[in-house]
mmCIF file as gemmi writes it, N, C-alpha and C atoms, coordinates in Angstrom:
data_model
loop_
_atom_site.group_PDB
_atom_site.id
_atom_site.type_symbol
_atom_site.label_atom_id
_atom_site.label_alt_id
_atom_site.label_comp_id
_atom_site.label_asym_id
_atom_site.label_entity_id
_atom_site.label_seq_id
_atom_site.pdbx_PDB_ins_code
_atom_site.Cartn_x
_atom_site.Cartn_y
_atom_site.Cartn_z
_atom_site.occupancy
_atom_site.B_iso_or_equiv
_atom_site.pdbx_formal_charge
_atom_site.auth_seq_id
_atom_site.auth_asym_id
_atom_site.pdbx_PDB_model_num
ATOM 1 N N . UNK Axp A 1 ? 37.03 114.363 113.598 1 0 ? 1 A 1
ATOM 2 C CA . UNK Axp A 1 ? 35.848 115.055 114.104 1 0 ? 1 A 1
ATOM 3 C C . UNK Axp A 1 ? 35.928 115.12 115.631 1 0 ? 1 A 1
ATOM 4 N N . UNK Axp A 2 ? 35.52 116.188 116.191 1 0 ? 2 A 1
ATOM 5 C CA . UNK Axp A 2 ? 35.582 116.387 117.637 1 0 ? 2 A 1
ATOM 6 C C . UNK Axp A 2 ? 34.605 115.472 118.359 1 0 ? 2 A 1
ATOM 7 N N . UNK Axp A 3 ? 35.024 114.98 119.52 1 0 ? 3 A 1
ATOM 8 C CA . UNK Axp A 3 ? 34.125 114.193 120.357 1 0 ? 3 A 1
ATOM 9 C C . UNK Axp A 3 ? 33.231 115.089 121.202 1 0 ? 3 A 1
ATOM 10 N N . UNK Axp A 4 ? 33.53 116.378 121.23 1 0 ? 4 A 1
ATOM 11 C CA . UNK Axp A 4 ? 32.759 117.323 122.026 1 0 ? 4 A 1
ATOM 12 C C . UNK Axp A 4 ? 31.709 117.991 121.136 1 0 ? 4 A 1
ATOM 13 N N . UNK Axp A 5 ? 30.437 117.729 121.432 1 0 ? 5 A 1
ATOM 14 C CA . UNK Axp A 5 ? 29.366 118.297 120.608 1 0 ? 5 A 1
ATOM 15 C C . UNK Axp A 5 ? 29.366 119.821 120.623 1 0 ? 5 A 1
ATOM 16 N N . UNK Axp A 6 ? 29.865 120.416 121.703 1 0 ? 6 A 1
ATOM 17 C CA . UNK Axp A 6 ? 29.915 121.879 121.763 1 0 ? 6 A 1
ATOM 18 C C . UNK Axp A 6 ? 30.848 122.458 120.704 1 0 ? 6 A 1
ATOM 19 N N . UNK Axp A 7 ? 31.828 121.675 120.278 1 0 ? 7 A 1
ATOM 20 C CA . UNK Axp A 7 ? 32.795 122.135 119.275 1 0 ? 7 A 1
ATOM 21 C C . UNK Axp A 7 ? 32.393 121.757 117.853 1 0 ? 7 A 1
ATOM 22 N N . UNK Axp A 8 ? 31.336 120.986 117.726 1 0 ? 8 A 1
ATOM 23 C CA . UNK Axp A 8 ? 30.916 120.496 116.416 1 0 ? 8 A 1
ATOM 24 C C . UNK Axp A 8 ? 30.325 121.626 115.576 1 0 ? 8 A 1
ATOM 25 N N . UNK Axp A 9 ? 30.757 121.699 114.326 1 0 ? 9 A 1
ATOM 26 C CA . UNK Axp A 9 ? 30.233 122.707 113.404 1 0 ? 9 A 1
ATOM 27 C C . UNK Axp A 9 ? 29.37 122.002 112.367 1 0 ? 9 A 1
ATOM 28 N N . UNK Axp A 10 ? 28.088 122.249 112.412 1 0 ? 10 A 1
ATOM 29 C CA . UNK Axp A 10 ? 27.165 121.637 111.46 1 0 ? 10 A 1
ATOM 30 C C . UNK Axp A 10 ? 27.254 122.348 110.118 1 0 ? 10 A 1
ATOM 31 N N . UNK Axp A 11 ? 27.122 121.585 109.055 1 0 ? 11 A 1
ATOM 32 C CA . UNK Axp A 11 ? 27.087 122.15 107.71 1 0 ? 11 A 1
ATOM 33 C C . UNK Axp A 11 ? 25.772 122.884 107.496 1 0 ? 11 A 1
ATOM 34 N N . UNK Axp A 12 ? 24.696 122.311 108.047 1 0 ? 12 A 1
ATOM 35 C CA . UNK Axp A 12 ? 23.368 122.911 107.91 1 0 ? 12 A 1
ATOM 36 C C . UNK Axp A 12 ? 22.621 122.736 109.217 1 0 ? 12 A 1
ATOM 37 N N . UNK Axp A 13 ? 21.821 123.744 109.574 1 0 ? 13 A 1
ATOM 38 C CA . UNK Axp A 13 ? 20.976 123.683 110.765 1 0 ? 13 A 1
ATOM 39 C C . UNK Axp A 13 ? 19.527 123.88 110.342 1 0 ? 13 A 1
ATOM 40 N N . UNK Axp A 14 ? 18.67 122.978 110.849 1 0 ? 14 A 1
ATOM 41 C CA . UNK Axp A 14 ? 17.239 123.048 110.578 1 0 ? 14 A 1
ATOM 42 C C . UNK Axp A 14 ? 16.54 123.389 111.888 1 0 ? 14 A 1
ATOM 43 N N . UNK Axp A 15 ? 15.732 124.432 111.874 1 0 ? 15 A 1
ATOM 44 C CA . UNK Axp A 15 ? 15.012 124.851 113.075 1 0 ? 15 A 1
ATOM 45 C C . UNK Axp A 15 ? 13.595 124.274 113.04 1 0 ? 15 A 1
ATOM 46 N N . UNK Axp A 16 ? 13.375 123.23 113.851 1 0 ? 16 A 1
ATOM 47 C CA . UNK Axp A 16 ? 12.059 122.588 113.924 1 0 ? 16 A 1
ATOM 48 C C . UNK Axp A 16 ? 11.46 122.775 115.317 1 0 ? 16 A 1
ATOM 49 N N . UNK Axp A 17 ? 11.879 123.816 116.006 1 0 ? 17 A 1
ATOM 50 C CA . UNK Axp A 17 ? 11.431 124.025 117.388 1 0 ? 17 A 1
ATOM 51 C C . UNK Axp A 17 ? 9.941 124.294 117.514 1 0 ? 17 A 1
ATOM 52 N N . UNK Axp A 18 ? 9.325 124.844 116.489 1 0 ? 18 A 1
ATOM 53 C CA . UNK Axp A 18 ? 7.903 125.175 116.59 1 0 ? 18 A 1
ATOM 54 C C . UNK Axp A 18 ? 7.006 124.012 116.152 1 0 ? 18 A 1
ATOM 55 N N . UNK Axp A 19 ? 7.601 122.898 115.773 1 0 ? 19 A 1
ATOM 56 C CA . UNK Axp A 19 ? 6.838 121.783 115.219 1 0 ? 19 A 1
ATOM 57 C C . UNK Axp A 19 ? 6.592 120.696 116.249 1 0 ? 19 A 1
ATOM 58 N N . UNK Axp A 20 ? 5.378 120.154 116.211 1 0 ? 20 A 1
ATOM 59 C CA . UNK Axp A 20 ? 5.048 119.002 117.048 1 0 ? 20 A 1
ATOM 60 C C . UNK Axp A 20 ? 5.523 117.738 116.344 1 0 ? 20 A 1
ATOM 61 N N . UNK Axp A 21 ? 5.577 116.667 117.077 1 0 ? 21 A 1
ATOM 62 C CA . UNK Axp A 21 ? 5.977 115.372 116.53 1 0 ? 21 A 1
ATOM 63 C C . UNK Axp A 21 ? 5.06 115.011 115.358 1 0 ? 21 A 1
ATOM 64 N N . UNK Axp A 22 ? 5.551 114.539 114.241 1 0 ? 22 A 1
ATOM 65 C CA . UNK Axp A 22 ? 6.936 114.202 113.925 1 0 ? 22 A 1
ATOM 66 C C . UNK Axp A 22 ? 7.63 115.274 113.095 1 0 ? 22 A 1
ATOM 67 N N . UNK Axp A 23 ? 7.35 116.535 113.336 1 0 ? 23 A 1
ATOM 68 C CA . UNK Axp A 23 ? 7.887 117.623 112.519 1 0 ? 23 A 1
ATOM 69 C C . UNK Axp A 23 ? 9.397 117.634 112.383 1 0 ? 23 A 1
ATOM 70 N N . UNK Axp A 24 ? 10.106 117.441 113.494 1 0 ? 24 A 1
ATOM 71 C CA . UNK Axp A 24 ? 11.569 117.485 113.415 1 0 ? 24 A 1
ATOM 72 C C . UNK Axp A 24 ? 12.117 116.316 112.605 1 0 ? 24 A 1
ATOM 73 N N . UNK Axp A 25 ? 11.47 115.166 112.689 1 0 ? 25 A 1
ATOM 74 C CA . UNK Axp A 25 ? 11.902 114.01 111.897 1 0 ? 25 A 1
ATOM 75 C C . UNK Axp A 25 ? 11.673 114.267 110.409 1 0 ? 25 A 1
ATOM 76 N N . UNK Axp A 26 ? 10.53 114.838 110.07 1 0 ? 26 A 1
ATOM 77 C CA . UNK Axp A 26 ? 10.247 115.151 108.668 1 0 ? 26 A 1
ATOM 78 C C . UNK Axp A 26 ? 11.218 116.195 108.129 1 0 ? 26 A 1
ATOM 79 N N . UNK Axp A 27 ? 11.548 117.187 108.939 1 0 ? 27 A 1
ATOM 80 C CA . UNK Axp A 27 ? 12.508 118.207 108.526 1 0 ? 27 A 1
ATOM 81 C C . UNK Axp A 27 ? 13.898 117.592 108.337 1 0 ? 27 A 1
ATOM 82 N N . UNK Axp A 28 ? 14.265 116.678 109.22 1 0 ? 28 A 1
ATOM 83 C CA . UNK Axp A 28 ? 15.565 116.005 109.095 1 0 ? 28 A 1
ATOM 84 C C . UNK Axp A 28 ? 15.623 115.187 107.809 1 0 ? 28 A 1
ATOM 85 N N . UNK Axp A 29 ? 14.535 114.498 107.488 1 0 ? 29 A 1
ATOM 86 C CA . UNK Axp A 29 ? 14.483 113.694 106.256 1 0 ? 29 A 1
ATOM 87 C C . UNK Axp A 29 ? 14.674 114.569 105.025 1 0 ? 29 A 1
ATOM 88 N N . UNK Axp A 30 ? 14.051 115.744 105.027 1 0 ? 30 A 1
ATOM 89 C CA . UNK Axp A 30 ? 14.187 116.668 103.888 1 0 ? 30 A 1
ATOM 90 C C . UNK Axp A 30 ? 15.598 117.264 103.823 1 0 ? 30 A 1
ATOM 91 N N . UNK Axp A 31 ? 16.158 117.592 104.978 1 0 ? 31 A 1
ATOM 92 C CA . UNK Axp A 31 ? 17.431 118.31 105.019 1 0 ? 31 A 1
ATOM 93 C C . UNK Axp A 31 ? 18.645 117.417 104.808 1 0 ? 31 A 1
ATOM 94 N N . UNK Axp A 32 ? 18.566 116.145 105.18 1 0 ? 32 A 1
ATOM 95 C CA . UNK Axp A 32 ? 19.754 115.291 105.107 1 0 ? 32 A 1
ATOM 96 C C . UNK Axp A 32 ? 20.259 115.174 103.673 1 0 ? 32 A 1
ATOM 97 N N . UNK Axp A 33 ? 19.369 115.253 102.7 1 0 ? 33 A 1
ATOM 98 C CA . UNK Axp A 33 ? 19.806 115.13 101.3 1 0 ? 33 A 1
ATOM 99 C C . UNK Axp A 33 ? 20.457 116.413 100.783 1 0 ? 33 A 1
ATOM 100 N N . UNK Axp A 34 ? 20.408 117.482 101.58 1 0 ? 34 A 1
ATOM 101 C CA . UNK Axp A 34 ? 21.013 118.748 101.157 1 0 ? 34 A 1
ATOM 102 C C . UNK Axp A 34 ? 22.441 118.908 101.672 1 0 ? 34 A 1
ATOM 103 N N . UNK Axp A 35 ? 22.895 117.961 102.511 1 0 ? 35 A 1
ATOM 104 C CA . UNK Axp A 35 ? 24.287 117.985 102.959 1 0 ? 35 A 1
ATOM 105 C C . UNK Axp A 35 ? 25.017 116.805 102.324 1 0 ? 35 A 1
ATOM 106 N N . UNK Axp A 36 ? 26.309 116.96 102.132 1 0 ? 36 A 1
ATOM 107 C CA . UNK Axp A 36 ? 27.111 115.908 101.511 1 0 ? 36 A 1
ATOM 108 C C . UNK Axp A 36 ? 27.432 114.806 102.509 1 0 ? 36 A 1
ATOM 109 N N . UNK Axp A 37 ? 27.751 113.628 101.988 1 0 ? 37 A 1
ATOM 110 C CA . UNK Axp A 37 ? 28.213 112.528 102.833 1 0 ? 37 A 1
ATOM 111 C C . UNK Axp A 37 ? 29.437 113.012 103.607 1 0 ? 37 A 1
ATOM 112 N N . UNK Axp A 38 ? 29.449 112.746 104.906 1 0 ? 38 A 1
ATOM 113 C CA . UNK Axp A 38 ? 30.546 113.19 105.76 1 0 ? 38 A 1
ATOM 114 C C . UNK Axp A 38 ? 30.298 114.524 106.435 1 0 ? 38 A 1
ATOM 115 N N . UNK Axp A 39 ? 29.195 115.179 106.083 1 0 ? 39 A 1
ATOM 116 C CA . UNK Axp A 39 ? 28.852 116.462 106.706 1 0 ? 39 A 1
ATOM 117 C C . UNK Axp A 39 ? 27.803 116.252 107.797 1 0 ? 39 A 1
ATOM 118 N N . UNK Axp A 40 ? 27.678 117.264 108.651 1 0 ? 40 A 1
ATOM 119 C CA . UNK Axp A 40 ? 26.807 117.178 109.82 1 0 ? 40 A 1
ATOM 120 C C . UNK Axp A 40 ? 25.575 118.061 109.659 1 0 ? 40 A 1
ATOM 121 N N . UNK Axp A 41 ? 24.429 117.475 109.984 1 0 ? 41 A 1
ATOM 122 C CA . UNK Axp A 41 ? 23.15 118.189 110.025 1 0 ? 41 A 1
ATOM 123 C C . UNK Axp A 41 ? 22.779 118.384 111.488 1 0 ? 41 A 1
ATOM 124 N N . UNK Axp A 42 ? 22.406 119.604 111.834 1 0 ? 42 A 1
ATOM 125 C CA . UNK Axp A 42 ? 21.934 119.906 113.19 1 0 ? 42 A 1
ATOM 126 C C . UNK Axp A 42 ? 20.445 120.177 113.11 1 0 ? 42 A 1
ATOM 127 N N . UNK Axp A 43 ? 19.675 119.517 113.979 1 0 ? 43 A 1
ATOM 128 C CA . UNK Axp A 43 ? 18.23 119.72 114.044 1 0 ? 43 A 1
ATOM 129 C C . UNK Axp A 43 ? 17.913 120.344 115.401 1 0 ? 43 A 1
ATOM 130 N N . UNK Axp A 44 ? 17.275 121.508 115.387 1 0 ? 44 A 1
ATOM 131 C CA . UNK Axp A 44 ? 16.83 122.151 116.623 1 0 ? 44 A 1
ATOM 132 C C . UNK Axp A 44 ? 15.403 121.694 116.875 1 0 ? 44 A 1
ATOM 133 N N . UNK Axp A 45 ? 15.163 121.107 118.045 1 0 ? 45 A 1
ATOM 134 C CA . UNK Axp A 45 ? 13.84 120.551 118.319 1 0 ? 45 A 1
ATOM 135 C C . UNK Axp A 45 ? 13.443 120.768 119.77 1 0 ? 45 A 1
ATOM 136 N N . UNK Axp A 46 ? 12.2 121.172 119.968 1 0 ? 46 A 1
ATOM 137 C CA . UNK Axp A 46 ? 11.663 121.299 121.325 1 0 ? 46 A 1
ATOM 138 C C . UNK Axp A 46 ? 10.763 120.106 121.658 1 0 ? 46 A 1
ATOM 139 N N . UNK Axp A 47 ? 10.649 119.159 120.741 1 0 ? 47 A 1
ATOM 140 C CA . UNK Axp A 47 ? 9.831 117.962 120.941 1 0 ? 47 A 1
ATOM 141 C C . UNK Axp A 47 ? 10.676 116.866 121.597 1 0 ? 47 A 1
ATOM 142 N N . UNK Axp A 48 ? 10.282 116.451 122.794 1 0 ? 48 A 1
ATOM 143 C CA . UNK Axp A 48 ? 11.042 115.44 123.535 1 0 ? 48 A 1
ATOM 144 C C . UNK Axp A 48 ? 11.175 114.123 122.764 1 0 ? 48 A 1
ATOM 145 N N . UNK Axp A 49 ? 10.19 113.792 121.952 1 0 ? 49 A 1
ATOM 146 C CA . UNK Axp A 49 ? 10.218 112.548 121.195 1 0 ? 49 A 1
ATOM 147 C C . UNK Axp A 49 ? 11.353 112.478 120.187 1 0 ? 49 A 1
ATOM 148 N N . UNK Axp A 50 ? 11.875 113.622 119.8 1 0 ? 50 A 1
ATOM 149 C CA . UNK Axp A 50 ? 12.974 113.651 118.826 1 0 ? 50 A 1
ATOM 150 C C . UNK Axp A 50 ? 14.22 112.936 119.338 1 0 ? 50 A 1
ATOM 151 N N . UNK Axp A 51 ? 14.396 112.918 120.651 1 0 ? 51 A 1
ATOM 152 C CA . UNK Axp A 51 ? 15.576 112.257 121.23 1 0 ? 51 A 1
ATOM 153 C C . UNK Axp A 51 ? 15.567 110.76 120.946 1 0 ? 51 A 1
ATOM 154 N N . UNK Axp A 52 ? 14.379 110.17 120.784 1 0 ? 52 A 1
ATOM 155 C CA . UNK Axp A 52 ? 14.282 108.752 120.44 1 0 ? 52 A 1
ATOM 156 C C . UNK Axp A 52 ? 14.06 108.559 118.941 1 0 ? 52 A 1
ATOM 157 N N . UNK Axp A 53 ? 13.264 109.443 118.336 1 0 ? 53 A 1
ATOM 158 C CA . UNK Axp A 53 ? 12.926 109.293 116.915 1 0 ? 53 A 1
ATOM 159 C C . UNK Axp A 53 ? 14.134 109.439 116.005 1 0 ? 53 A 1
ATOM 160 N N . UNK Axp A 54 ? 14.956 110.436 116.243 1 0 ? 54 A 1
ATOM 161 C CA . UNK Axp A 54 ? 16.08 110.695 115.341 1 0 ? 54 A 1
ATOM 162 C C . UNK Axp A 54 ? 17.173 109.627 115.413 1 0 ? 54 A 1
ATOM 163 N N . UNK Axp A 55 ? 17.548 109.12 116.602 1 0 ? 55 A 1
ATOM 164 C CA . UNK Axp A 55 ? 18.512 108.01 116.612 1 0 ? 55 A 1
ATOM 165 C C . UNK Axp A 55 ? 17.969 106.769 115.9 1 0 ? 55 A 1
ATOM 166 N N . UNK Axp A 56 ? 16.681 106.471 116.083 1 0 ? 56 A 1
ATOM 167 C CA . UNK Axp A 56 ? 16.072 105.313 115.416 1 0 ? 56 A 1
ATOM 168 C C . UNK Axp A 56 ? 16.07 105.505 113.903 1 0 ? 56 A 1
ATOM 169 N N . UNK Axp A 57 ? 15.763 106.725 113.454 1 0 ? 57 A 1
ATOM 170 C CA . UNK Axp A 57 ? 15.77 107.027 112.021 1 0 ? 57 A 1
ATOM 171 C C . UNK Axp A 57 ? 17.181 106.885 111.458 1 0 ? 57 A 1
ATOM 172 N N . UNK Axp A 58 ? 18.182 107.343 112.194 1 0 ? 58 A 1
ATOM 173 C CA . UNK Axp A 58 ? 19.576 107.223 111.742 1 0 ? 58 A 1
ATOM 174 C C . UNK Axp A 58 ? 19.954 105.76 111.562 1 0 ? 58 A 1
ATOM 175 N N . UNK Axp A 59 ? 19.582 104.941 112.525 1 0 ? 59 A 1
ATOM 176 C CA . UNK Axp A 59 ? 19.899 103.508 112.456 1 0 ? 59 A 1
ATOM 177 C C . UNK Axp A 59 ? 19.243 102.876 111.229 1 0 ? 59 A 1
ATOM 178 N N . UNK Axp A 60 ? 18.007 103.272 110.972 1 0 ? 60 A 1
ATOM 179 C CA . UNK Axp A 60 ? 17.234 102.733 109.841 1 0 ? 60 A 1
ATOM 180 C C . UNK Axp A 60 ? 17.805 103.181 108.495 1 0 ? 60 A 1
ATOM 181 N N . UNK Axp A 61 ? 18.322 104.411 108.434 1 0 ? 61 A 1
ATOM 182 C CA . UNK Axp A 61 ? 18.774 104.976 107.163 1 0 ? 61 A 1
ATOM 183 C C . UNK Axp A 61 ? 20.276 104.852 106.939 1 0 ? 61 A 1
ATOM 184 N N . UNK Axp A 62 ? 21.016 104.396 107.941 1 0 ? 62 A 1
ATOM 185 C CA . UNK Axp A 62 ? 22.454 104.253 107.782 1 0 ? 62 A 1
ATOM 186 C C . UNK Axp A 62 ? 23.253 105.515 108.063 1 0 ? 62 A 1
ATOM 187 N N . UNK Axp A 63 ? 22.59 106.543 108.592 1 0 ? 63 A 1
ATOM 188 C CA . UNK Axp A 63 ? 23.297 107.746 109.004 1 0 ? 63 A 1
ATOM 189 C C . UNK Axp A 63 ? 23.72 107.57 110.463 1 0 ? 63 A 1
ATOM 190 N N . UNK Axp A 64 ? 24.567 108.465 110.942 1 0 ? 64 A 1
ATOM 191 C CA . UNK Axp A 64 ? 25.093 108.316 112.305 1 0 ? 64 A 1
ATOM 192 C C . UNK Axp A 64 ? 24.561 109.403 113.228 1 0 ? 64 A 1
ATOM 193 N N . UNK Axp A 65 ? 23.888 108.966 114.296 1 0 ? 65 A 1
ATOM 194 C CA . UNK Axp A 65 ? 23.427 109.878 115.338 1 0 ? 65 A 1
ATOM 195 C C . UNK Axp A 65 ? 24.638 110.217 116.206 1 0 ? 65 A 1
ATOM 196 N N . UNK Axp A 66 ? 24.988 111.496 116.267 1 0 ? 66 A 1
ATOM 197 C CA . UNK Axp A 66 ? 26.165 111.917 117.02 1 0 ? 66 A 1
ATOM 198 C C . UNK Axp A 66 ? 25.838 112.3 118.459 1 0 ? 66 A 1
ATOM 199 N N . UNK Axp A 67 ? 24.563 112.588 118.731 1 0 ? 67 A 1
ATOM 200 C CA . UNK Axp A 67 ? 24.154 112.969 120.071 1 0 ? 67 A 1
ATOM 201 C C . UNK Axp A 67 ? 23.355 114.263 120.064 1 0 ? 67 A 1
ATOM 202 N N . UNK Axp A 68 ? 22.996 114.704 121.27 1 0 ? 68 A 1
ATOM 203 C CA . UNK Axp A 68 ? 22.246 115.961 121.378 1 0 ? 68 A 1
ATOM 204 C C . UNK Axp A 68 ? 22.754 116.78 122.552 1 0 ? 68 A 1
ATOM 205 N N . UNK Axp A 69 ? 22.541 118.077 122.452 1 0 ? 69 A 1
ATOM 206 C CA . UNK Axp A 69 ? 22.861 119.013 123.523 1 0 ? 69 A 1
ATOM 207 C C . UNK Axp A 69 ? 21.569 119.645 124.003 1 0 ? 69 A 1
ATOM 208 N N . UNK Axp A 70 ? 21.393 119.687 125.312 1 0 ? 70 A 1
ATOM 209 C CA . UNK Axp A 70 ? 20.236 120.377 125.872 1 0 ? 70 A 1
ATOM 210 C C . UNK Axp A 70 ? 20.519 121.872 125.844 1 0 ? 70 A 1
ATOM 211 N N . UNK Axp A 71 ? 19.615 122.596 125.259 1 0 ? 71 A 1
ATOM 212 C CA . UNK Axp A 71 ? 19.72 124.056 125.219 1 0 ? 71 A 1
ATOM 213 C C . UNK Axp A 71 ? 18.633 124.619 126.133 1 0 ? 71 A 1
ATOM 214 N N . UNK Axp A 72 ? 18.399 125.906 126.064 1 0 ? 72 A 1
ATOM 215 C CA . UNK Axp A 72 ? 17.379 126.543 126.893 1 0 ? 72 A 1
ATOM 216 C C . UNK Axp A 72 ? 16.004 126.312 126.265 1 0 ? 72 A 1
ATOM 217 N N . UNK Axp A 73 ? 15.349 125.225 126.626 1 0 ? 73 A 1
ATOM 218 C CA . UNK Axp A 73 ? 14.002 124.938 126.125 1 0 ? 73 A 1
ATOM 219 C C . UNK Axp A 73 ? 13.959 124.103 124.853 1 0 ? 73 A 1
ATOM 220 N N . UNK Axp A 74 ? 15.096 123.66 124.361 1 0 ? 74 A 1
ATOM 221 C CA . UNK Axp A 74 ? 15.116 122.819 123.161 1 0 ? 74 A 1
ATOM 222 C C . UNK Axp A 74 ? 16.413 122.017 123.119 1 0 ? 74 A 1
ATOM 223 N N . UNK Axp A 75 ? 16.499 121.114 122.148 1 0 ? 75 A 1
ATOM 224 C CA . UNK Axp A 75 ? 17.706 120.314 121.946 1 0 ? 75 A 1
ATOM 225 C C . UNK Axp A 75 ? 18.335 120.65 120.608 1 0 ? 75 A 1
ATOM 226 N N . UNK Axp A 76 ? 19.654 120.547 120.548 1 0 ? 76 A 1
ATOM 227 C CA . UNK Axp A 76 ? 20.399 120.542 119.293 1 0 ? 76 A 1
ATOM 228 C C . UNK Axp A 76 ? 20.787 119.092 119.061 1 0 ? 76 A 1
ATOM 229 N N . UNK Axp A 77 ? 20.302 118.516 117.97 1 0 ? 77 A 1
ATOM 230 C CA . UNK Axp A 77 ? 20.53 117.107 117.665 1 0 ? 77 A 1
ATOM 231 C C . UNK Axp A 77 ? 21.421 117.043 116.43 1 0 ? 77 A 1
ATOM 232 N N . UNK Axp A 78 ? 22.466 116.221 116.504 1 0 ? 78 A 1
ATOM 233 C CA . UNK Axp A 78 ? 23.478 116.172 115.444 1 0 ? 78 A 1
ATOM 234 C C . UNK Axp A 78 ? 23.47 114.82 114.73 1 0 ? 78 A 1
ATOM 235 N N . UNK Axp A 79 ? 23.432 114.887 113.407 1 0 ? 79 A 1
ATOM 236 C CA . UNK Axp A 79 ? 23.414 113.688 112.569 1 0 ? 79 A 1
ATOM 237 C C . UNK Axp A 79 ? 24.521 113.812 111.515 1 0 ? 79 A 1
ATOM 238 N N . UNK Axp A 80 ? 25.306 112.764 111.374 1 0 ? 80 A 1
ATOM 239 C CA . UNK Axp A 80 ? 26.36 112.704 110.352 1 0 ? 80 A 1
ATOM 240 C C . UNK Axp A 80 ? 25.822 111.912 109.168 1 0 ? 80 A 1
ATOM 241 N N . UNK Axp A 81 ? 25.843 112.532 107.991 1 0 ? 81 A 1
ATOM 242 C CA . UNK Axp A 81 ? 25.369 111.825 106.791 1 0 ? 81 A 1
ATOM 243 C C . UNK Axp A 81 ? 26.42 110.807 106.388 1 0 ? 81 A 1
ATOM 244 N N . UNK Axp A 82 ? 26.005 109.556 106.31 1 0 ? 82 A 1
ATOM 245 C CA . UNK Axp A 82 ? 26.926 108.467 106.006 1 0 ? 82 A 1
ATOM 246 C C . UNK Axp A 82 ? 26.777 107.916 104.592 1 0 ? 82 A 1
ATOM 247 N N . UNK Axp A 83 ? 25.594 108.15 103.978 1 0 ? 83 A 1
ATOM 248 C CA . UNK Axp A 83 ? 25.413 107.626 102.614 1 0 ? 83 A 1
ATOM 249 C C . UNK Axp A 83 ? 24.411 108.43 101.838 1 0 ? 83 A 1
């Protein structure tokens, strides 16, 4: 897998940019079960809290937080399904 998030290809992308906290976390919880173990989920979020919420959720659930990219007015957050 690439170490460069710009080169990362997500299996599925969830657009939660219009949602307030904890919308992006809830969308990630629903979407993670739709990708296979070893695949990447990308969450688009304009909520600043997602930068802390999603890594904490990954740690709690055993998935891997790969990082985030700042976009124009939102973040692309990448999660690797581990189990």
